[in-house]
Structures are given as C-alpha cells and as structure tokens.
C-alpha positions as CSV (number, residue, x, y, z in Angstrom):
1,M,20.4,-19.9,4.0
2,A,16.6,-19.9,4.3
3,T,15.0,-23.3,4.9
4,T,12.1,-24.1,2.6
5,T,9.3,-26.5,3.6
6,H,6.4,-27.5,1.4
7,I,3.3,-29.7,1.9
8,T,0.9,-31.5,-0.3
9,S,-1.5,-32.6,2.4
10,P,-2.0,-31.9,6.1
11,P,-0.1,-34.1,8.4
12,P,-2.4,-36.8,10.0
13,E,-1.5,-35.8,13.5
14,L,-3.1,-32.4,13.2
15,S,-6.7,-32.5,14.1
16,A,-9.2,-30.0,12.8
17,P,-10.6,-27.4,15.2
18,P,-14.2,-27.7,16.3
19,A,-16.6,-26.2,13.8
20,P,-17.9,-22.7,14.7
21,S,-21.5,-22.5,15.7
22,P,-24.1,-20.9,13.4
23,Q,-24.2,-18.0,15.8
24,Q,-20.5,-17.4,15.5
25,V,-20.7,-17.7,11.7
26,A,-23.5,-15.2,11.5
27,R,-21.7,-12.8,13.9
28,T,-18.5,-12.9,11.8
29,L,-20.2,-12.5,8.5
30,G,-22.3,-9.6,9.8
31,V,-19.3,-7.7,11.2
32,V,-17.0,-8.4,8.3
33,G,-19.3,-8.3,5.3
34,G,-22.3,-6.2,6.5
35,G,-20.9,-2.8,5.4
36,P,-19.4,-4.0,2.1
37,V,-22.7,-5.7,1.1
38,L,-24.7,-2.6,1.8
39,L,-22.2,-0.7,-0.4
40,D,-22.6,-3.3,-3.1
41,A,-26.3,-2.9,-3.0
42,L,-26.0,0.9,-3.4
43,E,-23.5,0.4,-6.3
44,L,-25.9,-2.0,-8.0
45,L,-29.1,-0.1,-7.5
46,G,-27.7,3.3,-8.6
47,P,-27.0,2.3,-12.2
48,L,-30.2,0.3,-12.4
49,S,-32.2,3.2,-11.1
50,A,-30.5,5.6,-13.5
51,V,-31.1,3.3,-16.6
52,G,-34.7,2.6,-15.6
53,R,-35.3,6.2,-14.3
54,W,-37.1,4.7,-11.3
55,P,-37.3,8.0,-9.4
56,R,-39.8,9.3,-12.0
57,H,-42.3,6.8,-10.6
58,V,-42.0,8.4,-7.1
59,P,-44.5,11.1,-6.3
60,A,-43.1,14.6,-6.9
61,G,-41.6,16.3,-3.9
62,R,-39.0,15.2,-1.3
63,G,-39.5,11.6,-2.1
64,R,-38.5,12.0,-5.7
65,R,-35.6,14.3,-4.8
66,A,-34.4,11.7,-2.3
67,A,-34.7,8.9,-4.9
68,W,-32.6,10.9,-7.4
69,A,-30.1,11.6,-4.7
70,L,-29.7,7.9,-3.9
71,T,-29.4,7.2,-7.6
72,A,-26.6,9.7,-7.9
73,A,-24.9,8.4,-4.8
74,G,-25.0,4.9,-6.2
75,L,-23.4,6.0,-9.4
76,A,-20.7,8.1,-7.6
77,A,-20.0,5.2,-5.2
78,L,-19.5,2.8,-8.0
79,A,-17.1,5.1,-9.9
80,I,-15.1,6.0,-6.8
81,D,-15.0,2.6,-5.2
82,H,-14.0,0.6,-8.2
83,G,-12.2,3.3,-10.2
84,V,-10.2,4.9,-7.4
85,V,-10.3,3.3,-4.0
86,R,-9.9,-0.4,-4.7
87,P,-7.1,0.0,-7.4
88,S,-5.2,2.2,-4.9
89,L,-5.7,-0.3,-2.0
90,R,-4.5,-3.2,-4.1
91,R,-1.1,-1.6,-4.7
92,L,-0.8,0.4,-1.4
93,G,2.8,1.2,-0.7
94,S,4.2,-1.2,-3.3
95,T,6.4,-0.3,-6.3
96,P,5.7,-1.5,-9.9
97,G,8.7,-3.8,-9.7
98,E,7.2,-5.5,-6.5
99,R,3.8,-5.8,-8.1
100,N,5.2,-7.5,-11.2
101,R,7.6,-9.7,-9.4
102,R,6.8,-13.4,-8.8
103,M,6.7,-14.2,-5.1
104,P,6.3,-17.3,-2.9
105,G,2.8,-18.7,-3.2
106,D,2.1,-17.3,-6.6
107,S,0.3,-19.6,-9.0
108,D,0.6,-20.0,-12.8
109,V,-3.2,-19.8,-13.1
110,P,-4.2,-16.2,-14.1
111,P,-6.2,-14.5,-11.2
112,L,-9.0,-12.1,-11.4
113,F,-6.5,-9.6,-9.9
114,T,-3.5,-9.6,-7.6
115,T,-3.0,-7.4,-4.6
116,T,0.5,-6.3,-3.4
117,R,0.8,-4.1,-0.4
118,A,4.1,-3.1,1.1
119,I,5.9,-1.1,3.8
120,T,9.5,-0.2,4.6
121,V,10.7,-1.4,8.0
122,H,13.8,0.0,9.5
123,A,14.8,-3.2,11.2
124,P,16.7,-6.3,10.0
125,A,14.7,-9.0,8.1
126,E,15.4,-11.5,10.9
127,E,13.7,-9.2,13.4
128,V,10.7,-8.6,11.3
129,W,10.4,-12.4,10.8
130,R,10.3,-12.9,14.6
131,W,7.1,-10.9,14.7
132,L,5.6,-12.3,11.6
133,V,6.0,-15.9,12.4
134,Q,4.1,-15.7,15.6
135,I,0.8,-14.5,14.0
136,G,-2.4,-16.4,14.8
137,Q,-5.5,-16.1,17.0
138,D,-4.0,-18.5,19.6
139,R,-0.6,-16.9,19.4
140,G,0.4,-13.3,18.8
141,G,-2.7,-12.1,17.1
142,F,-2.5,-10.2,13.9
143,Y,-1.2,-6.8,15.0
144,S,-4.3,-5.1,13.6
145,Y,-7.5,-3.7,15.2
146,D,-8.1,-6.1,18.0
147,W,-11.4,-4.5,18.9
148,L,-12.8,-5.0,15.5
149,E,-11.5,-8.5,15.1
150,N,-13.0,-9.3,18.6
151,L,-16.3,-7.7,17.6
152,A,-16.3,-10.4,14.8
153,G,-15.7,-13.1,17.4
154,C,-12.0,-13.7,17.0
155,E,-11.2,-13.6,20.7
156,L,-7.6,-12.6,20.3
157,H,-5.1,-10.2,21.8
158,T,-2.1,-8.8,19.8
159,A,1.3,-9.5,21.4
160,D,3.7,-6.7,22.2
161,E,6.6,-9.0,22.8
162,I,8.4,-11.9,21.2
163,H,7.5,-15.3,22.6
164,E,10.2,-17.9,21.9
165,E,7.6,-20.8,22.1
166,W,5.9,-19.3,19.1
167,Q,9.0,-19.0,16.9
168,S,9.0,-22.5,15.5
169,R,6.6,-23.2,12.7
170,E,6.4,-25.7,9.8
171,A,4.4,-26.1,6.6
172,G,1.2,-27.9,7.4
173,D,0.8,-26.2,10.8
174,P,-2.6,-24.7,11.4
175,L,-3.0,-21.0,11.6
176,A,-5.9,-20.1,13.8
177,I,-8.1,-17.2,12.6
178,A,-11.0,-17.4,15.1
179,P,-12.3,-20.0,17.6
180,G,-13.4,-23.0,15.5
181,Y,-11.7,-21.8,12.3
182,A,-8.2,-22.2,11.1
183,T,-6.3,-22.3,7.8
184,R,-2.8,-23.7,7.4
185,L,0.7,-22.7,6.4
186,L,1.6,-23.9,3.0
187,E,5.2,-22.7,3.0
188,V,7.6,-21.5,5.7
189,L,10.8,-19.9,4.4
190,P,12.5,-18.2,7.4
191,P,13.3,-15.4,7.4
192,R,11.8,-14.6,4.0
193,A,8.2,-15.7,3.6
194,L,5.1,-17.2,5.2
195,V,2.6,-18.6,2.6
196,I,-1.0,-19.1,4.0
197,E,-3.7,-21.3,2.4
198,N,-6.7,-19.3,1.1
199,W,-5.0,-16.1,2.2
200,G,-1.7,-15.2,0.4
201,A,1.9,-14.6,1.4
202,Y,3.9,-12.3,3.6
203,V,7.3,-11.7,2.1
204,I,10.3,-10.0,3.7
205,E,12.9,-8.6,1.3
206,P,16.1,-7.1,2.8
207,L,17.3,-3.7,1.5
208,D,20.5,-3.7,3.7
209,D,21.5,-5.1,7.1
210,S,19.1,-2.8,9.0
211,T,16.2,-2.2,6.6
212,C,13.8,-4.4,4.7
213,R,10.5,-4.4,2.8
214,L,7.5,-6.2,4.2
215,L,5.1,-7.2,1.4
216,A,1.6,-8.7,1.5
217,R,0.6,-10.6,-1.7
218,S,-2.8,-12.1,-2.3
219,R,-5.0,-12.9,-5.3
220,A,-8.7,-13.1,-6.1
221,E,-9.5,-16.2,-8.2
222,R,-11.7,-16.3,-11.3
223,D,-14.4,-18.2,-9.5
224,I,-17.2,-17.9,-6.9
225,T,-14.6,-17.4,-4.1
226,G,-13.1,-14.4,-6.0
227,L,-16.5,-12.9,-6.4
228,A,-17.3,-13.4,-2.7
229,Y,-14.0,-11.8,-1.8
230,V,-14.7,-8.7,-3.9
231,L,-18.2,-8.3,-2.7
232,A,-17.8,-8.9,1.1
233,I,-14.1,-9.2,2.1
234,E,-11.8,-7.0,0.0
235,L,-12.4,-3.6,1.7
236,P,-12.2,-4.8,5.3
237,H,-9.2,-7.0,4.5
238,A,-7.4,-4.1,3.0
239,I,-8.0,-2.0,6.1
240,M,-7.0,-4.7,8.5
241,E,-3.9,-5.8,6.5
242,R,-2.6,-2.3,6.3
243,K,-2.8,-2.0,10.0
244,M,-1.1,-5.3,10.4
245,L,1.8,-4.2,8.3
246,L,2.1,-1.0,10.4
247,G,1.8,-3.1,13.6
248,I,4.7,-5.3,12.6
249,K,6.8,-2.3,11.5
250,Q,6.2,-0.5,14.8
251,R,7.1,-3.5,16.9
252,A,10.2,-4.5,14.9
253,E,11.6,-1.0,14.9
254,R,11.0,-0.6,18.6
255,S,12.6,-3.9,19.2
256,R,15.7,-2.9,17.2
257,R,16.0,0.4,19.2
258,S,15.9,-1.5,22.4
259,G,18.5,-3.9,21.3
260,G,16.1,-6.8,20.7
261,R,14.9,-6.8,24.3
262,Q,11.1,-7.3,24.2
C-alpha cells in the first residue's frame, strides 16, 4: 500500500538555499524566456500592425514589403502557436480520460488551463518510481537536455543509474532546481506520485505488472503567475518535460531489461 505524506508548512530544520545572484537570475531568465518573449512580441505586433495598417506608413519598396511580411508572420504565428501548437503540447500523449481525471495535487480552484502529458513505460511502476524519486539538481538531474539546463545555469548532470541514497524522500523536502533556488515536495506517494510546489505532479499509473503510464500534470493559475507562465515558460517547459518523460522511460525500460542492475 502506498504511503501518503502531506505538509502544511516546511519543517523548521530545513534551511533555505542561498539566494541566486542577480547575474544568475538574468542568465536563467534570458535562456529560458528570451525566445518565448520574442515570439510574444511578434504575436502582439502582428495583429496591431494589421489593424493599424502600419506598413502603409513605411516608404514604398523593400521596406514596406518587409513590414507587411512581418505583419503576416505575426498573424500566422499567433494562430499557429495558440491555435495548434500549445493545445497539442498541453495534452501530448495523454488520453481524454487521463486529462479529465482528478490527480494528486489538483486543486478545487478553476485554473486558467491544465496540462496533462503522458507516456507509456514498459516497466513496472516501482521501477519507474526509483528513477522519478531521485530527480533534482543536486541528485539525479531531470533526465532532460542537460546542455540547455546548464546553459541556464542549473549546473546539473543527469544520472544513468539508481542511487540508493537518493531513494528516500518526504513531503517538505527541498527539490533543488538550480544553485540558490529550490522548491519543495508537497506530497510523496510511493510508488504513485510526486507533487511539487509551484510545479505540478508526476503520477505513475500501472497498466499491468510490467507496464505503466507516467503522467505529468500541471496548471496555470488565473493570476499574474499564470500569465507569466504562458508568456515566458510554457513552451520551454513543454519541450523539457517531454524529454524528461522520455528520459525516465528509456532508463526504466533499460533497467528492466538488465534485471534491475544499474
């Protein structure tokens, strides 16, 4: 039977990590949010330019043609990004039943939107849990694109083996994201779910004794944090999280084939 732990406040013995320097913050924001913010600007200026017909004020010739091309690009980017790409990424790999099901960490407060991504892993739930529970910058990494995370200053290295010393976690434990920055675990339900503050939940649902589904559930709130997530974080998060699910799948299936010897 799974053990459930909950917290209402962080234990007093856990000290907060040193605050990141302004240079670290700027580096992280630039790497993570730079591309999405430029895309946001294009998607905003395209419709404004079309409504105001701004390219008409540009001298005739190549400049005006370029202005109209940028306007068209902004309109197309807005339609494709928010009409096709993001809706697909928010449900990537998941079934309607999984998207509509209540999962650990879900709140009764209606969100701006909910994201449910999923993947089938041909390994027992217990094996998948062993890889999931050791995530963290100071532990097994995040099984994603290390080079990109390190470009943002995370200073991590993804593990390719199980470390027994990283297998024990409790609600309230910090989860290091980057040097000087950590969130915390809100719920630990081995071998079913890991709920992370200001992040979401990773849920393991067995299909049979040797196969399971690994799901990633998160939500954007109806406040300034939700807006910031949509504008700067959603797209890179989707890319990195998809790689993370694949990374866990690859390692768990390899471990199963080798008889659990990693």
